[in-house]
N, C-alpha and C positions, 0 to 999 in steps of 0.2 A: 553714282555719286563720286565725286573726287574727295580723298583723303590726303591731307598736306600738314605740315609741320611748321608753321611761321614762326616759331618759338623753339622751346628747348626738346631734346630728343627725350624718347620713352622707353619703357621696359618692353623689350619686343614681345615677350608673351602676354602683355595686357594689349599691345596693338592686336595680336593675331587674335585674342579671345574677344576683343572690341569688334573687329571685322566680321566674327564667324556671329557673332549676335545680331549684327547689321544684316546679314546674309538670312538668318533666319527670319528677321521681319520683314521679309523681301525685298531688300534693296539689294543693288550690283556694285558694292564698294569697290573702287580701285586707288590704289596708293600710289601719290606723286611720285617722281622718279628718286627725289632726294626724301623721303619722307622720312626715311630711316637710317641716314646720314648720323653718324654721333660725333659731334666736335665740330669745329676746334670748340674748346672750353664746354661749358653748358649746354650750347648751341646745337640745333639740329641741321647743320651745315652752315656753310657760309650765307651772310645776306643773300647775294648773288643767288645761291642754290633755293633758297627758301622762296625768295621771288620769282625765280623761274616757275616754281611748283604752283605758285599762286596764280600768275599770269595763266599758264596752262590751263590750270583747271576752271578758270573762268572762260577760256575760251574755247573749252571743248563743248562741240556742240551736244555729246552724248550726256554731259553732265547736268543734271538737274539743278543739284544743289551741291557745297562745299562742306566739308566737316574738317574741324581741326582735331589733329591727333591728342594734342593736350596743349596747356598753357605756359606755364613757367615763365622764362623770361627771353625775349629777343626780337618780338615782333615790332618793337620800336625803331629798330633799324631798318625797317623797310617803309616807314611812313613817308620818307622823301623821295623814294624812287618807285613807288606806285605809278603804273601808267594809267591814269583815270579814264581815259578815252576808250582803252581796251576794256576796261571794265564797264563803263557805261553802253558799251555796244553790247556787252553779253552780260546784263544783270541777272543774278541769281542769289538766293539766299546763303549766307556763311554763318554756319551754326558752330558757335563758339563762345569763350568767354575768359575772364579771368585775365592773364597777359593780352589777350585779342581785344579788349576794351578799346584802344588807343586805336588799332587797326579799323575796327567795327564803325567806330564813331566819325574817324576820317572819311571812309566811304558814306556814311550819312549825311554828314554836314556838307560835304562837298558833292555829292554825287544825288542824295536823296535815295541811297540805296537802304532800305530798313536792315535793321540788324537783329539776327537770330540770336538770342542769348539763351544759349540752351547746351546740351548735353554733348561730350567730346569724348573720342573713340578711346583712347585709353584711360581717361580720367573717370568716366560713367559707364559706357556701354559695356566695358569689359566685366560688371558687376552684374550680381544676380537681379537687383533692385534699384539699378543706377538712374533709370530713366521715367521719368515722367510721361508715358507714351501718349497718353489723352492730349497735353497741350502741343507736344511736339508735332503728333500727326494733323492736328488741327491747325497748326500755324502752317506747317508746310503744303496743306490740302487749302489754304484760304479761307477756313472757316472762323468768324468771330468767337471766342470762348471767354470763361471765367476760371478764376482760380479764388480760394478762401481757406475758410479753416481747415479742411481736408488737406491743404498744402502747406499747412504751417500759418497762415497769416492770421494775425490778430492786431487788434486796436492799441495805440499807446495813446493817441490824442483822438478824440470824435470828430466826425467831421465829414464833410463830401467836397470832391473836387475831379474836375475832368482836363483832359489837356492831351499833348502828345508825349507818350511814354520815352523816356530817355534814360541814360546811366549806365551803369558796370560796376567794376570792381573800383572800390572806393579809392586804394592805394595808387591805382593808375589813372583816376580820375585827377586825383592831386598832383601825381608825378607830369602830368600833361598841362599844369599850369606855369605861365611863363613862356611856352612853345609856339610854334606855329599853329598847333593844334588844340588850342585850349576847348575845353568841353563847352558847347553851347548850350546852359541850362537855364537860360531865362524862359519863363511862362512854360517849363515843362512841366509834367508828372514825374518826379525824380524817384527812380530805382536805384539804390546804392547797397552793396555787399562785399564782404571780405572775408579772412579766414586766418586765426591764430592771431588778430591784432588785440593786444589788451585794452580794456575800457580807455585808459589815459591815452593809448594811441589813437583809438579810435576819434577822443575829445580833440586832441590836436588835429587830426584829419580834418573832423568838421568846423573847427576853428579856421584853418587855412582854407576852405572853401567857402565859409563866411566872409573872410576877411578879403578876399578876392573879389566878391560882390558873385560868386556861383551859387550862391541860396537867394539872391535876390531875385524875387518875383516868380520863384518857384511855387508851384499851385497845390502839391500834395508831396509827401515823403512817404516811400516805401522801402523798408530795409529788408535784407534776405535773412536767412538762418543765421546769419554770422556766427558760423561754426567755429566753437575753440575761442571765441573772442571773451575770453576770461581771464581773470588773475588767480592765483593759486591763494586758497584761502578766503577770497573775498565771498561775500554773499551771491547768489546769482542773479539777483536784480541790479546788480552794480551796472552792469550794460546799460540796460534800461534807463536808468536813473542818469548815468552819464549822457545818454542821447537827447533827454529832454531838457538837460541843463544847457547842454551844448546848443540845444535850438530853441532856449527859452527867448520867447519875444517874437516869434514866427508863428503868426496866426493861419497855420495851415494844418488840415488832418495829417496823422502820422502812424503808420502801421508797420510791422515788423515781423518776421519769422517766416516770412516765405521761401520756401525751398528753392531757389533758383542760382545757379552759379557754384558756388563752393558749399555742398551741402552733405548731409549724411546720408541721404538716400532720396530715391526717384526725384531728379532735377527736373524742374520745370522750364520750359521755354518760354520766354516771354519777347515779344517784339518791339522794338525799339524803331520810333520814327512813325507810329501810328495813333489815331485816337484811342484814349483808356478812359477809365473811369473808376475812381476809388471812392467806395463808400466805408467808412471806419466807424464802427458803432458795436452794436450787440451782436450784428451779423457781419462780420468784417468781408468784403469781397473787392476784388480788381478785375474790371471786365475790359478786355480787349476789343473793340468796338468795329473795327474794319479789318478786311485781309490784307495782308502784304503781297500775295501772290495771287496770280488768277486761278480761280480753283477750275 
């Protein structure tokens, strides 16, 4: 596997610990040539350096999948410079989330390359309980799998829906509106998550998605853990009430709490671009129904 930094630089010790954990799991991770560059600013190298590592990782015949070091900010500068023909010739999973949402969805929307929304080296693998291994290994092995209450999932609005799973970090999805890479959410089973956004900010982003038509035709909604999406002194249920208010009138099932993306522990891997089914009720479950790679 190849490990690259398409956005911000990471703390070196976290990279080292994440790489060691991957080795203990039986992988042979190799850092991209520019993966530990620090700067300019908060970036992990120039856009050219980060793009070079991305292209090299996909073109490498010994790389089975690509993993990001961390998110942060900066992969948006790669969107208009990616060589889609190179990646189309060498398709492979890109395991990432957060700032990489735009990058992953561009490859999914343009090339049909499934997006592996899952743990990153210096954000999750370096932690003792940072990775939900069952979902990651099933996703990379091409085995269908399900997640539910054990992974934090619970019902906000009951119902059932199926469709192509799609989504990512809420603030990144909103930032893509009005660009050439607007998210293609129509008729999708939409997963959205974020970290550190106060309930009123979540309301504002959902309002923007709705006003931009990005929730029209969505078949169901699954929210992530929404880590630290609270207001000081406010009741714990304010976020859930805010979500239901912002989505009032949408006749779709809604679930929340799935630990994928920015999470407190055991980051679940999801695959965007494959068929999935949401059952929201007494026993809430999200089933990923087809493989994204050949077993």
